[in-house]
N, C-alpha and C positions, 0 to 999 in steps of 0.2 A: 504493499501499498502506499503510495507516496505521496510528501507534503505537499501543499498548495499553499500559496498566501495571497491572501484579498486583501485592497485598500478596499476601506469606506470613508466616503466623506460622510460628517455629521451634521447635526444642524445643530448640538450644542456638543461639550467637551466632558467625555466621558470619565466619569472618575476610576482610580488605577480598581475601584473595587468593579466595578461594572466593566471594565476590560478581562479582569479576570472571570469573572462572569462569560463573558462572551465564549474568551479561549475553552472555556469546560464546557459548554455548551456545544462548542462546534468540534469538540474530540470527541464527547460523548455521543452525542446524540444525531445517527444519521442524515446526512444531507438534505434527502426525503423528509424525515420528520421536521426539521426546521424550516423547510421550505412550504410544509402543510401550514406550521404555525403563524408564519410571518404572512401567508396570504387570509389567513383568520382574523390575526391582529390587524391587518389592513383592510379590511373588511366592517371590522370592528370600529377602528376610527375615522373611515370614510363615513358608516353610519349615527356615530357618536356626532364628529362635525357636523353632520347636515342632520339631528336633533331628530331623526325616528331609530335613534335602538330602542330595542323594545325594553322593557323593563323586568327584571326577573319574576318569575311565578308567583312567589311568595308575597311581594308588591300586590301582585295582582290580584294578587285574593283577599289581602287587606286591605286593598281600594275599593274590591267590589261587595263588600262584608262588612265592612267596622262601624258602621253608622247607622244599618238596617234592621229598621225595629220589630217586632213580633211578626205583626200585621202585613208590612212590608214585604217582610221571607214570606208570608203567607200567600199574599197576592202575586208572588214572582214567582213561586211553584204552581200555581191555576193557571198562569200565563204562561208555562215554560216554553214551549214552543215559539212565540214571542220575545223570549229574553236568548233564546240559540241564537235568532236570526239576529240580533243585537249585539250578543257577543261577536259572532260570526264575522261581520261588521269591523269591530273593531280588531279582530284578525286573531279573536285568539285559540286555542286547538280546545279539541277536542277533551281531550282530557283535563286540561284548565277549566273547562265549563263545568264537567263531571265534578270537579273539586270547589269549585263555587259552589254547584247543587247541594252537594254534604253538607258545605257549612249550612247553607239558605236552610235546608232541613233539621239541622243543629238549633237553629235560630227559631224557627217557624213551631218547636216544641216547646220552647220556653213560657213562662207563665208570661202574661201582658202584665203590664205593671198600669195596673189603672185603679 
């Protein structure tokens, strides 16, 4: 296995620990995996820069259920087909929608504060 040298132009000056990490990664990780990781990081950076990066599932679940009352949860469950259509329009996956429904069922079973 031969050794190759790569010269990089960076937007900022790396620290010595960052250089050591880069050397370690290039030494231990296969090139194909490094390129896959950089492609993922690039796509994530583009989405973040454009403001379209989707938040994590846990945040979505909390956003959709954190202030829902018992009555609201029951209404959403009664009109579940419409809710699915709204969630799909927002780009939520079916597993995420299923988790939202599970939380709504739990909320709907709690006693109403009346």
